[in-house]
N, C-alpha and C positions, 0 to 999 in steps of 0.2 A: 326654259325648263320649269315645269310646274313645281309648286312647293311640295306636293306629295311625292313626286319622283325624286326631287332633291333630298328629301328626308329619308326616303328608302335607300338611296345610294350611300348617304352618310352612315345609316344604320348598318348597311352591308359591310362598309369599310371597317367600322368599329368591330363588327362580329369577326371578320377575318383577322384583324389585329389581335383580338382577344383569343382566338383559337391558336394563333401563332405563339403568343406568350404562354399559353397553357401547355403547349407541346414542348417548350424549351426545358431541357433537363435541369433538375435542381442540383446545385453544386455547393457543397458545404464549404465553410471557411477552412482552408488547408491547415492552418495552425490548430484549429479546434479538432479537425479530423485526426491529426497526428497525436494530440493529447488523448483523444478517446481511444486510439489504438494502443498507446502506452498503457492506459488504464486496463484495457482488456488483457494485455500481456502480463502486467504485474499481478492482476487478481486471478486470472484464469490460466495463465501459461499457454502452452501450445496445444493442450487438450481441451476437452469440453469443460471439465471442472465445475466447481460450485463456489459461489461467493462466500467468504468467511470474514467475520469481523467480531469484535467484542461487543457485548450488550450489557455489560456489568462494570462496576468500578474496578480499576486495576490497582492491585496492591503489590508494589515492587520491593524486592529485597536485593540489595547490593552486597553480594557475598564475597568477602575477602578483597574488597576495594582498598588497597593498602595506602593510597595517597589521597590527600584532599583534592588534588587535581582531578583524579579519576571520579571522585564523588561529585565534584562540581560539574564536570562534563555530563554525567548522567542526570543530575538534577535539572540542569538547564534544558537538556533534550526532553526529558519527561514533562517538563512544564510546557514545552512547545507542542508535544503530542496531545497533552490535555486540552490546550487551546484549539488545536486544529480538529480534534475529534469530538470535542464536547463531553468527553468522559472525565470522570474524577480519577486522577492518578495520584496515589499517595505512597509514601514509604512505609514498609512493614518489616517485621522480623521474618526470617525464613519460614518458620512453621505457619505463619499466617498469610504468607504471600501467595499470589496466583501467577506472578511473573518473577522468576529467579534469574538474576544476572550474575554470573560467576566470572571473576577476574583471576587469571592464572597464566603462568609462563608456559605450561603444557596443558591446554584445554582438554585433550583426550584423556590423559591420566586423571585430571581433576574430575571429569565427568564420571569416570569409573569409581573413583574413591568416594565421591560425595553423592552417589546414586540414591542413598537413603532419603535425601531431601525431596526426591521426585519419583521414587520407584513405585509409589502407589498409582501412578499414571501409566506405567510401562506394563502393558498387558502381555507382551511377548519379549522376554529378556534376550533370547537368542537373536531375534530380528533386530532389536535395538542395538545389540553389540555389533552386528554387521553394518548398521548405519553409522555407528561411531568409527568403525574401521575404514569406511569409505571417506571419512573426513580427516584422515590422519595428517594430510598436508594442508588442511585448512587453517587460515588465520583466525577465523571465528565462524560460529555456526549456531543454529538454534532449532528447537522443536516446539510444536504447539499441538494442543489437544482441544477437543470440543465437539459439539453436536451440530455443526452447520449443515451436514448432509440432510438432516431432518428438520432444518429450520432453526436450530439453536445457534448459539454464538460460540466463539472461542472462549474457553474458560480457564486455560492453564497453559503456560509456556515457560521454556528455559532457554537462556542464551549464554554462550560461552565466549569470552573475549580474551584473546591472547595479549599478554602485557609486556613481553620481552622485546618488542620491536618499535618502541618509541611512542610518545604521546599522540602523535598524529594518527598512527595506526590504531591505537586504542580508541580514539574518538571516532574514526571512520568505521571501525568494526561495530562499536556500540550503537552508533546512529543507524547504520544499515540494518543490523540484525534485529534491533528492537522495533524498528519501523516495519520490517518484514513480518514480525510476529503480530503486528496489528492487523494483518490480512493482505498486505501487498507482498505476497509470498515469493514472487519470482523475480528474475533479473531482467534487465534490459541489455542491449548490445554493448560490447566494450567501448564503442565510440560515443555512447550516449553521455551527455553532460549531466550526470545524475548520480546520487548516492547508490542507486540500484544497479549501476554498472560496476563490474569488478575491476575496472581499470585503475582505481585508486586515485583518480584525479580529484574527486570530491570527498571531503571528510565531514560534511554537514548537509542538511537538507537544502536543496536549491528551491527557488520559488516554484518551479514546476513540480518538484517532489511534494512540496507543501500542498499544492493544488490536488495531487493524487490522494493525499490523506483526507483532505476536506471532502473530496468527491466520494471516496469509499464510505465516509461516515455521514453522508447525506441520509436522513431518515427514510427517504423513499426507496433506498436500496436495502433489500432484506437478505439475511443469511440464507444460504441454500439454493438461491436462484442460479440458473445457468446463464450463459452469455446471451442466448436468444431472448430470455426474459429480461435480463438486466440492461441490454443495449439501449432500448428506447428511453428507459428511465435515466440511465447514465448520461445519455445525450442531452436530455432536457436539463438535468441537474448541472452538467458541465456548462451548458449555455448560460444558465442562471449565474453560476459562479464567475464566469468570464465577464458577464455584464456587471457584476459587483465590483470586479477589480479592473475593469476597462481593458481586459485581455493582457494584463501585466505579466502573466506567467506564460505568455505565448513563446518566449524565447526558449 
């Protein structure tokens, strides 16, 4: 066989092999794909939604935290959120705060009696009252305000934590609700091993939960975007974060 023909055959084989490889479907890492789907559900919920996050320092007031244990839980958690988000998070008095965390045996009654601390953000008192009534059986709940639909950030939030059901419930409620008002606003399934599950199995952020906060506060993700816009950016940011940690949060 001549050298020219032999070279042509080798080239043809390489071309066919190259075409076969190009036609093989791309398959994402299953753990990475699951984390990306968790992020979508936490940030956007079941609807189209828009991404919400803080873009300013957070000034936290712990209102009527009656024990040093409650204050220590809160301070430790807010230090973690500051580290994960890159935001400045400091304690403040209620009048100067943009995040109010209320501790009470009866959060609904407390929300009504102390509405003066946040009523300047309630534009429709009747609708707000109906939202409170819907949460009558809740152990804890929160509300947030801001301009993310037009590209602004979250700029004010309130969280109510029930205190008559033990320290573990206080910690779980505080961690879940204050992390949700960071912009991870929705829940995961009850079987999820996450603070964002209402099963109560977790009372602190898991490594996977921490990854979700870091991903949301990647500067490439902007307030106001929908999932179609956010998905390729979030995918790239998640890939980078997993590379940094060696996929440690894949569990």
